[in-house]
MARTIDREN-170341 format. One record per residue (C-alpha): residue number from 0; x, y, z. Coordinates in Angstrom, 3 decimals, decimal comma. Layout:
N
+-----+----------+----------+----------+
:   n :        X :        Y :        Z :
+-----+----------+----------+----------+
: NUM :        X :        Y :        Z :
...
+-----+----------+----------+----------+
***
This chain:
434
+-----+----------+----------+----------+
:   n :        X :        Y :        Z :
+-----+----------+----------+----------+
:   0 :  117,154 :  120,139 :   24,225 :
:   1 :  119,419 :  118,692 :   26,944 :
:   2 :  121,795 :  120,487 :   29,304 :
:   3 :  124,265 :  117,604 :   28,841 :
:   4 :  124,561 :  118,403 :   25,113 :
:   5 :  125,035 :  122,136 :   25,793 :
:   6 :  127,857 :  121,416 :   28,278 :
:   7 :  129,585 :  119,031 :   25,839 :
:   8 :  129,255 :  121,486 :   22,935 :
:   9 :  130,943 :  124,281 :   24,878 :
:  10 :  133,524 :  121,888 :   26,377 :
:  11 :  134,518 :  120,972 :   22,826 :
:  12 :  134,848 :  124,623 :   21,784 :
:  13 :  131,528 :  125,045 :   19,972 :
:  14 :  129,480 :  128,246 :   19,823 :
:  15 :  126,193 :  128,068 :   21,736 :
:  16 :  123,082 :  129,322 :   19,979 :
:  17 :  120,753 :  131,930 :   21,430 :
:  18 :  118,151 :  129,182 :   21,924 :
:  19 :  120,605 :  127,029 :   23,890 :
:  20 :  121,593 :  129,952 :   26,121 :
:  21 :  117,934 :  130,907 :   26,664 :
:  22 :  117,194 :  127,274 :   27,574 :
:  23 :  119,859 :  127,023 :   30,269 :
:  24 :  119,189 :  130,498 :   31,760 :
:  25 :  115,434 :  129,900 :   31,930 :
:  26 :  115,856 :  126,392 :   33,346 :
:  27 :  118,431 :  127,482 :   35,931 :
:  28 :  116,364 :  130,493 :   37,047 :
:  29 :  113,331 :  128,252 :   37,572 :
:  30 :  115,393 :  125,673 :   39,486 :
:  31 :  114,911 :  122,999 :   36,812 :
:  32 :  118,636 :  122,700 :   35,984 :
:  33 :  120,899 :  121,732 :   38,918 :
:  34 :  123,923 :  123,675 :   40,161 :
:  35 :  126,355 :  120,891 :   39,218 :
:  36 :  125,438 :  121,089 :   35,512 :
:  37 :  125,633 :  124,892 :   35,419 :
:  38 :  128,977 :  124,703 :   37,290 :
:  39 :  130,277 :  122,414 :   34,541 :
:  40 :  129,083 :  124,846 :   31,864 :
:  41 :  130,668 :  127,829 :   33,641 :
:  42 :  133,999 :  125,993 :   33,792 :
:  43 :  133,724 :  125,129 :   30,094 :
:  44 :  133,021 :  128,808 :   29,321 :
:  45 :  135,938 :  129,844 :   31,544 :
:  46 :  138,385 :  127,787 :   29,477 :
:  47 :  136,766 :  127,972 :   26,022 :
:  48 :  135,635 :  131,648 :   26,239 :
:  49 :  132,527 :  133,083 :   24,575 :
:  50 :  132,052 :  134,715 :   21,189 :
:  51 :  130,520 :  138,178 :   20,777 :
:  52 :  127,176 :  136,616 :   19,805 :
:  53 :  127,201 :  134,239 :   22,786 :
:  54 :  128,028 :  137,051 :   25,226 :
:  55 :  125,185 :  139,195 :   23,898 :
:  56 :  122,754 :  136,259 :   24,056 :
:  57 :  123,772 :  135,510 :   27,653 :
:  58 :  123,402 :  139,179 :   28,651 :
:  59 :  119,951 :  139,506 :   27,087 :
:  60 :  118,786 :  136,191 :   28,585 :
:  61 :  119,851 :  137,283 :   32,088 :
:  62 :  118,329 :  140,757 :   31,627 :
:  63 :  115,057 :  139,131 :   30,570 :
:  64 :  115,041 :  136,543 :   33,380 :
:  65 :  113,031 :  138,863 :   35,636 :
:  66 :  111,495 :  142,338 :   35,603 :
:  67 :  112,447 :  144,741 :   32,812 :
:  68 :  111,833 :  148,282 :   34,068 :
:  69 :  109,734 :  150,323 :   31,625 :
:  70 :  110,806 :  153,974 :   31,747 :
:  71 :  108,907 :  155,035 :   28,623 :
:  72 :  106,599 :  157,292 :   30,663 :
:  73 :  109,588 :  159,440 :   31,662 :
:  74 :  110,235 :  162,250 :   29,199 :
:  75 :  113,621 :  162,676 :   27,548 :
:  76 :  116,611 :  160,377 :   27,091 :
:  77 :  117,252 :  158,446 :   30,305 :
:  78 :  120,972 :  158,067 :   31,026 :
:  79 :  122,267 :  155,636 :   33,656 :
:  80 :  125,740 :  155,635 :   35,170 :
:  81 :  127,510 :  152,592 :   36,561 :
:  82 :  130,813 :  152,311 :   38,411 :
:  83 :  132,810 :  149,116 :   38,810 :
:  84 :  133,479 :  150,285 :   42,384 :
:  85 :  136,411 :  151,347 :   44,473 :
:  86 :  137,498 :  153,075 :   47,668 :
:  87 :  135,894 :  156,450 :   48,358 :
:  88 :  133,653 :  156,173 :   45,293 :
:  89 :  130,830 :  158,566 :   46,090 :
:  90 :  130,372 :  159,646 :   42,469 :
:  91 :  126,599 :  159,115 :   42,175 :
:  92 :  126,001 :  161,457 :   45,129 :
:  93 :  127,408 :  164,454 :   43,228 :
:  94 :  127,075 :  163,407 :   39,595 :
:  95 :  123,362 :  162,571 :   39,498 :
:  96 :  122,176 :  165,985 :   40,804 :
:  97 :  124,607 :  167,695 :   38,398 :
:  98 :  123,190 :  165,762 :   35,444 :
:  99 :  119,583 :  166,266 :   36,598 :
: 100 :  120,156 :  170,016 :   36,990 :
: 101 :  121,277 :  170,030 :   33,339 :
: 102 :  118,034 :  168,371 :   32,253 :
: 103 :  119,082 :  164,717 :   32,102 :
: 104 :  116,379 :  162,530 :   33,707 :
: 105 :  118,147 :  160,233 :   36,178 :
: 106 :  116,204 :  157,057 :   37,005 :
: 107 :  118,700 :  154,893 :   38,851 :
: 108 :  118,641 :  151,558 :   40,642 :
: 109 :  121,398 :  151,120 :   43,220 :
: 110 :  122,399 :  148,525 :   45,756 :
: 111 :  123,899 :  148,327 :   49,204 :
: 112 :  127,617 :  147,773 :   49,596 :
: 113 :  129,271 :  144,535 :   50,629 :
: 114 :  132,874 :  145,385 :   51,427 :
: 115 :  134,919 :  148,452 :   52,355 :
: 116 :  132,109 :  151,016 :   52,639 :
: 117 :  128,409 :  151,106 :   51,982 :
: 118 :  126,884 :  151,398 :   48,547 :
: 119 :  125,099 :  154,474 :   47,229 :
: 120 :  121,941 :  153,604 :   49,188 :
: 121 :  123,828 :  153,257 :   52,493 :
: 122 :  125,527 :  156,610 :   51,944 :
: 123 :  122,225 :  158,323 :   51,156 :
: 124 :  120,787 :  156,954 :   54,394 :
: 125 :  123,146 :  159,359 :   56,172 :
: 126 :  120,236 :  161,758 :   55,587 :
: 127 :  117,809 :  160,878 :   58,383 :
: 128 :  114,555 :  159,460 :   57,054 :
: 129 :  115,856 :  158,835 :   53,524 :
: 130 :  114,404 :  155,751 :   51,827 :
: 131 :  114,836 :  154,002 :   48,501 :
: 132 :  111,831 :  151,738 :   49,144 :
: 133 :  109,793 :  153,358 :   46,380 :
: 134 :  107,032 :  151,880 :   44,280 :
: 135 :  107,763 :  151,941 :   40,557 :
: 136 :  104,960 :  154,506 :   40,167 :
: 137 :  106,473 :  156,895 :   42,725 :
: 138 :  109,965 :  156,294 :   41,313 :
: 139 :  108,805 :  157,402 :   37,847 :
: 140 :  106,736 :  160,277 :   39,278 :
: 141 :  109,798 :  161,634 :   41,152 :
: 142 :  111,929 :  161,541 :   38,000 :
: 143 :  109,269 :  163,399 :   36,006 :
: 144 :  108,749 :  165,942 :   38,817 :
: 145 :  112,291 :  166,732 :   40,009 :
: 146 :  114,498 :  164,947 :   37,474 :
: 147 :  116,049 :  162,338 :   39,748 :
: 148 :  115,128 :  159,230 :   41,752 :
: 149 :  117,132 :  156,311 :   43,122 :
: 150 :  115,458 :  153,116 :   44,222 :
: 151 :  116,750 :  149,852 :   45,649 :
: 152 :  117,387 :  147,042 :   43,221 :
: 153 :  114,416 :  144,692 :   43,243 :
: 154 :  114,829 :  140,960 :   43,824 :
: 155 :  113,247 :  140,369 :   40,419 :
: 156 :  115,833 :  142,387 :   38,475 :
: 157 :  118,044 :  139,946 :   36,517 :
: 158 :  117,535 :  137,064 :   39,028 :
: 159 :  119,535 :  134,702 :   36,775 :
: 160 :  122,601 :  136,895 :   37,320 :
: 161 :  122,277 :  136,658 :   41,120 :
: 162 :  122,115 :  132,847 :   40,961 :
: 163 :  124,947 :  132,574 :   38,438 :
: 164 :  127,244 :  134,975 :   40,296 :
: 165 :  126,773 :  133,121 :   43,598 :
: 166 :  127,675 :  129,883 :   41,816 :
: 167 :  130,692 :  131,374 :   39,992 :
: 168 :  131,926 :  132,809 :   43,287 :
: 169 :  132,342 :  129,335 :   44,811 :
: 170 :  133,509 :  127,493 :   41,669 :
: 171 :  136,495 :  129,740 :   40,701 :
: 172 :  134,786 :  130,937 :   37,507 :
: 173 :  134,354 :  134,642 :   38,303 :
: 174 :  137,403 :  135,805 :   36,358 :
: 175 :  136,122 :  135,567 :   32,783 :
: 176 :  135,623 :  138,749 :   30,738 :
: 177 :  132,371 :  137,663 :   29,036 :
: 178 :  130,849 :  136,501 :   32,313 :
: 179 :  131,858 :  139,689 :   34,167 :
: 180 :  130,606 :  141,990 :   31,393 :
: 181 :  127,305 :  140,142 :   30,954 :
: 182 :  126,712 :  140,203 :   34,730 :
: 183 :  127,091 :  143,992 :   34,905 :
: 184 :  125,286 :  144,811 :   31,677 :
: 185 :  122,312 :  142,490 :   32,232 :
: 186 :  121,338 :  144,569 :   35,290 :
: 187 :  121,906 :  147,853 :   33,457 :
: 188 :  119,744 :  146,748 :   30,508 :
: 189 :  116,988 :  145,476 :   32,817 :
: 190 :  116,985 :  148,870 :   34,590 :
: 191 :  115,580 :  150,458 :   31,432 :
: 192 :  117,876 :  153,415 :   30,606 :
: 193 :  118,263 :  154,609 :   27,003 :
: 194 :  121,992 :  155,290 :   27,385 :
: 195 :  124,647 :  154,002 :   29,791 :
: 196 :  127,858 :  155,698 :   30,950 :
: 197 :  130,313 :  153,303 :   32,595 :
: 198 :  133,035 :  154,323 :   35,060 :
: 199 :  135,560 :  151,489 :   34,853 :
: 200 :  138,238 :  151,637 :   37,557 :
: 201 :  141,776 :  150,312 :   37,391 :
: 202 :  144,434 :  150,058 :   40,111 :
: 203 :  145,063 :  148,533 :   43,520 :
: 204 :  141,626 :  149,524 :   44,849 :
: 205 :  139,730 :  148,308 :   41,786 :
: 206 :  138,259 :  144,977 :   40,742 :
: 207 :  140,524 :  145,116 :   37,678 :
: 208 :  144,030 :  145,779 :   39,007 :
: 209 :  145,742 :  145,950 :   35,601 :
: 210 :  144,889 :  148,734 :   33,144 :
: 211 :  144,860 :  146,369 :   30,142 :
: 212 :  142,258 :  144,176 :   31,863 :
: 213 :  140,104 :  147,180 :   32,810 :
: 214 :  140,265 :  148,432 :   29,214 :
: 215 :  139,279 :  145,004 :   27,878 :
: 216 :  136,288 :  144,918 :   30,256 :
: 217 :  135,266 :  148,458 :   29,260 :
: 218 :  135,447 :  147,580 :   25,567 :
: 219 :  133,426 :  144,397 :   26,134 :
: 220 :  130,677 :  146,271 :   28,005 :
: 221 :  130,497 :  149,096 :   25,449 :
: 222 :  130,172 :  146,507 :   22,680 :
: 223 :  127,412 :  144,708 :   24,615 :
: 224 :  125,481 :  147,909 :   25,234 :
: 225 :  125,654 :  148,946 :   21,601 :
: 226 :  124,659 :  145,476 :   20,365 :
: 227 :  121,661 :  145,673 :   22,719 :
: 228 :  120,633 :  148,986 :   21,117 :
: 229 :  121,761 :  151,320 :   23,933 :
: 230 :  124,211 :  154,188 :   23,500 :
: 231 :  127,110 :  153,155 :   25,744 :
: 232 :  130,313 :  154,974 :   26,727 :
: 233 :  133,048 :  153,927 :   29,172 :
: 234 :  135,491 :  156,128 :   31,066 :
: 235 :  138,637 :  154,425 :   32,333 :
: 236 :  139,741 :  156,064 :   35,616 :
: 237 :  142,433 :  155,555 :   38,245 :
: 238 :  141,799 :  153,704 :   41,502 :
: 239 :  145,393 :  153,307 :   42,676 :
: 240 :  144,538 :  155,500 :   45,650 :
: 241 :  141,182 :  156,474 :   47,194 :
: 242 :  138,928 :  158,734 :   45,132 :
: 243 :  138,891 :  162,180 :   46,677 :
: 244 :  139,874 :  162,373 :   50,361 :
: 245 :  136,925 :  160,894 :   52,264 :
: 246 :  136,359 :  157,164 :   52,801 :
: 247 :  133,260 :  156,338 :   54,858 :
: 248 :  129,561 :  156,907 :   54,348 :
: 249 :  128,590 :  160,273 :   55,931 :
: 250 :  132,113 :  161,583 :   55,304 :
: 251 :  131,718 :  160,828 :   51,596 :
: 252 :  128,325 :  162,543 :   51,565 :
: 253 :  129,964 :  165,680 :   52,997 :
: 254 :  132,665 :  165,567 :   50,318 :
: 255 :  130,060 :  165,179 :   47,570 :
: 256 :  128,193 :  168,216 :   48,945 :
: 257 :  131,418 :  170,248 :   48,989 :
: 258 :  131,979 :  169,234 :   45,371 :
: 259 :  128,505 :  170,504 :   44,442 :
: 260 :  129,517 :  173,800 :   46,065 :
: 261 :  132,611 :  173,943 :   43,854 :
: 262 :  135,102 :  172,984 :   46,577 :
: 263 :  135,613 :  169,306 :   45,783 :
: 264 :  138,906 :  167,405 :   45,512 :
: 265 :  140,606 :  167,756 :   42,137 :
: 266 :  140,403 :  164,079 :   41,119 :
: 267 :  136,797 :  163,621 :   42,215 :
: 268 :  135,711 :  166,838 :   40,483 :
: 269 :  137,506 :  165,768 :   37,304 :
: 270 :  135,714 :  162,426 :   37,351 :
: 271 :  132,283 :  163,994 :   37,891 :
: 272 :  132,875 :  166,499 :   35,091 :
: 273 :  134,152 :  163,811 :   32,697 :
: 274 :  131,306 :  161,366 :   33,374 :
: 275 :  128,790 :  164,206 :   33,472 :
: 276 :  129,882 :  165,540 :   30,086 :
: 277 :  129,426 :  162,075 :   28,569 :
: 278 :  125,960 :  161,837 :   30,163 :
: 279 :  124,940 :  165,205 :   28,688 :
: 280 :  126,188 :  164,278 :   25,221 :
: 281 :  124,470 :  160,853 :   25,379 :
: 282 :  121,276 :  162,522 :   26,596 :
: 283 :  121,244 :  165,119 :   23,825 :
: 284 :  121,806 :  168,077 :   26,168 :
: 285 :  125,210 :  169,010 :   24,701 :
: 286 :  126,719 :  168,634 :   21,256 :
: 287 :  130,314 :  168,302 :   22,430 :
: 288 :  132,521 :  168,090 :   25,539 :
: 289 :  133,164 :  171,840 :   25,780 :
: 290 :  129,444 :  172,671 :   25,810 :
: 291 :  128,771 :  169,903 :   28,331 :
: 292 :  131,530 :  171,051 :   30,695 :
: 293 :  130,280 :  174,636 :   30,509 :
: 294 :  126,749 :  173,542 :   31,478 :
: 295 :  128,003 :  171,378 :   34,349 :
: 296 :  130,160 :  174,214 :   35,670 :
: 297 :  127,181 :  176,569 :   35,499 :
: 298 :  124,893 :  174,347 :   37,635 :
: 299 :  127,611 :  174,211 :   40,291 :
: 300 :  128,243 :  177,958 :   40,245 :
: 301 :  124,560 :  178,958 :   40,346 :
: 302 :  123,755 :  176,428 :   43,106 :
: 303 :  121,132 :  174,523 :   41,100 :
: 304 :  122,987 :  171,190 :   41,391 :
: 305 :  123,087 :  171,526 :   45,190 :
: 306 :  119,384 :  172,458 :   45,268 :
: 307 :  118,650 :  169,438 :   43,087 :
: 308 :  120,322 :  167,201 :   45,675 :
: 309 :  118,200 :  168,762 :   48,428 :
: 310 :  115,010 :  168,311 :   46,364 :
: 311 :  115,925 :  164,680 :   45,689 :
: 312 :  116,669 :  163,949 :   49,372 :
: 313 :  113,386 :  165,571 :   50,459 :
: 314 :  111,377 :  163,706 :   47,805 :
: 315 :  112,626 :  160,410 :   49,232 :
: 316 :  111,868 :  161,210 :   52,865 :
: 317 :  115,266 :  162,561 :   53,929 :
: 318 :  116,079 :  165,798 :   55,742 :
: 319 :  117,084 :  168,353 :   53,046 :
: 320 :  118,485 :  170,711 :   55,695 :
: 321 :  121,483 :  168,380 :   56,043 :
: 322 :  122,477 :  169,294 :   52,467 :
: 323 :  122,966 :  172,902 :   53,594 :
: 324 :  124,047 :  172,118 :   57,176 :
: 325 :  126,299 :  169,051 :   57,020 :
: 326 :  126,792 :  169,085 :   60,795 :
: 327 :  123,359 :  167,379 :   60,879 :
: 328 :  124,861 :  164,261 :   59,258 :
: 329 :  126,038 :  161,375 :   61,512 :
: 330 :  129,229 :  162,186 :   63,467 :
: 331 :  131,728 :  159,867 :   65,140 :
: 332 :  132,648 :  160,347 :   68,807 :
: 333 :  136,418 :  159,953 :   68,318 :
: 334 :  138,524 :  161,980 :   65,880 :
: 335 :  142,228 :  161,170 :   65,663 :
: 336 :  145,056 :  162,507 :   63,487 :
: 337 :  147,456 :  159,970 :   61,970 :
: 338 :  150,966 :  161,475 :   61,975 :
: 339 :  153,681 :  160,807 :   59,422 :
: 340 :  156,584 :  158,730 :   60,770 :
: 341 :  158,882 :  159,864 :   57,935 :
: 342 :  159,911 :  162,771 :   55,714 :
: 343 :  159,803 :  162,778 :   51,922 :
: 344 :  156,954 :  162,138 :   49,501 :
: 345 :  153,986 :  159,818 :   49,506 :
: 346 :  155,058 :  157,292 :   46,873 :
: 347 :  152,127 :  154,905 :   47,122 :
: 348 :  148,967 :  154,331 :   49,140 :
: 349 :  147,672 :  150,746 :   49,086 :
: 350 :  144,137 :  151,673 :   48,116 :
: 351 :  142,480 :  148,388 :   49,040 :
: 352 :  144,101 :  148,574 :   52,490 :
: 353 :  142,535 :  151,996 :   53,094 :
: 354 :  139,216 :  150,345 :   52,326 :
: 355 :  139,986 :  147,656 :   54,905 :
: 356 :  140,653 :  150,422 :   57,470 :
: 357 :  137,128 :  151,742 :   56,873 :
: 358 :  135,762 :  148,209 :   57,213 :
: 359 :  137,601 :  147,739 :   60,523 :
: 360 :  136,047 :  150,965 :   61,841 :
: 361 :  132,571 :  149,665 :   60,965 :
: 362 :  132,024 :  151,618 :   57,742 :
: 363 :  131,419 :  148,544 :   55,581 :
: 364 :  129,937 :  145,060 :   55,623 :
: 365 :  131,786 :  141,779 :   56,029 :
: 366 :  128,506 :  139,879 :   55,563 :
: 367 :  125,073 :  140,862 :   54,244 :
: 368 :  123,809 :  140,918 :   57,845 :
: 369 :  126,481 :  143,367 :   59,109 :
: 370 :  125,289 :  146,703 :   60,489 :
: 371 :  127,049 :  149,743 :   59,015 :
: 372 :  128,198 :  152,656 :   61,169 :
: 373 :  127,490 :  155,620 :   58,887 :
: 374 :  129,597 :  158,059 :   60,932 :
: 375 :  133,019 :  156,390 :   60,781 :
: 376 :  135,807 :  156,448 :   58,226 :
: 377 :  139,016 :  158,141 :   57,176 :
: 378 :  139,699 :  161,529 :   55,613 :
: 379 :  143,077 :  161,677 :   53,875 :
: 380 :  145,157 :  164,819 :   54,273 :
: 381 :  147,997 :  163,710 :   51,985 :
: 382 :  147,838 :  161,799 :   48,735 :
: 383 :  150,347 :  160,259 :   46,334 :
: 384 :  152,940 :  162,828 :   45,247 :
: 385 :  152,439 :  165,128 :   48,255 :
: 386 :  155,499 :  166,191 :   50,246 :
: 387 :  155,433 :  165,324 :   53,964 :
: 388 :  157,517 :  166,104 :   57,014 :
: 389 :  157,787 :  163,883 :   60,037 :
: 390 :  154,812 :  164,651 :   62,285 :
: 391 :  152,587 :  165,972 :   59,484 :
: 392 :  148,986 :  164,741 :   59,522 :
: 393 :  148,522 :  162,010 :   56,913 :
: 394 :  144,856 :  161,330 :   57,598 :
: 395 :  142,105 :  161,872 :   60,161 :
: 396 :  140,302 :  158,826 :   61,523 :
: 397 :  136,657 :  159,107 :   62,615 :
: 398 :  135,781 :  156,252 :   64,991 :
: 399 :  133,420 :  155,157 :   67,756 :
: 400 :  135,771 :  152,588 :   69,303 :
: 401 :  139,299 :  153,268 :   70,575 :
: 402 :  140,321 :  149,650 :   69,844 :
: 403 :  139,120 :  149,852 :   66,226 :
: 404 :  140,754 :  153,270 :   65,874 :
: 405 :  144,150 :  151,914 :   66,975 :
: 406 :  143,867 :  148,960 :   64,585 :
: 407 :  142,863 :  151,204 :   61,681 :
: 408 :  145,732 :  153,630 :   62,380 :
: 409 :  148,278 :  150,805 :   62,364 :
: 410 :  146,868 :  149,459 :   59,111 :
: 411 :  146,756 :  152,891 :   57,479 :
: 412 :  150,407 :  153,627 :   58,283 :
: 413 :  151,375 :  150,246 :   56,808 :
: 414 :  149,467 :  151,167 :   53,632 :
: 415 :  151,581 :  154,282 :   53,033 :
: 416 :  154,941 :  154,123 :   51,254 :
: 417 :  157,373 :  157,024 :   51,636 :
: 418 :  160,058 :  157,871 :   49,057 :
: 419 :  162,774 :  160,516 :   48,883 :
: 420 :  161,998 :  161,957 :   45,425 :
: 421 :  158,745 :  163,262 :   43,987 :
: 422 :  157,006 :  160,494 :   42,008 :
: 423 :  156,013 :  160,955 :   38,379 :
: 424 :  152,421 :  162,062 :   37,842 :
: 425 :  150,085 :  159,748 :   35,971 :
: 426 :  146,804 :  160,790 :   34,301 :
: 427 :  143,705 :  160,257 :   36,406 :
: 428 :  141,382 :  159,728 :   33,424 :
: 429 :  143,072 :  157,020 :   31,366 :
: 430 :  140,799 :  156,803 :   28,334 :
: 431 :  137,263 :  157,310 :   27,052 :
: 432 :  135,908 :  154,359 :   25,081 :
: 433 :  132,970 :  154,909 :   22,735 :
+-----+----------+----------+----------+
***
């Protein structure tokens, strides 16, 4: 078998066999096939697309290119949750203890963030001493003992995907539905869960800006998961403005804790309840949405979801007291209110620009080597559709540098659009795809 023939076959519109896809993934992972040949194949795929069979074969080949986590020693149906990312997306911090408190074993691999704010691991490190550097044995033991564990993604998990994504990133071949879906799902399949619930975002702060594109991606990933033998559900949700009010690592942790106490923002609570209900149904803990929602509400009201978070933090070396006393979390030295320059209604908030404000303050990474300031960020006081008067507080900036604060304030004000009439409301949860 020759890479030249595989490139020419796809260039001419042919369907690659599973053996051909396995050949190129294995050869590329081992360094036996050069970047320039794989670049040519990626461009051919970009223009010629991939069939359902090809996409599944590519996903399975990438999932099998490294370690496949074996979770069979964990009792029950393991349900993983994945988000396509966004601004203020702290969902795992609240959702996983809710699901675990309802009896769903949560064995999750997460990464660090590269962009607006940190990833789930960075946010959890707001708890002093917290670590995700767990052995597989301790990871599984924690899930069996307390129902939840989150560990860092290993270098050997879907290594072919890491190599391919880095290559696609510099050859203008990222934007292909099969390649995007297989990249996400290969890691999810390698992580070993029995069922997968996907939170697919759409809007100005999402990877997929247009709803039709986000829906197409969700459908592609659900199809892939099912074809791979995993129960897979996708929830399409809005990311045209930040999720909840808090953007920034420790600030998002505080908001997640408030949500577990029953005082969370409406949109964030709705998302956690929607995703959580799908996790409970997929995990066999509820027969329908109504039963699932009732169970999720109960673990918030009786405090067991909050206690589950504290148990989880303690089990991974963090200070559980910070769950009950959030003043122990990192705090910024400067707190500044951003005042409205106009009267009317908030018509639009450029979500991605709010993320850039957090990045400017030091809450995210511009490169993999960047140090994150866990204490900084922005807490919105007004969101789209809210009435404002001149001088009202639009947001509160938490900073450790007056220069960065001034730059972030200027950028935040530019991100807000004011209109004279109340804008029409749009649904936050767009669709559930099963």
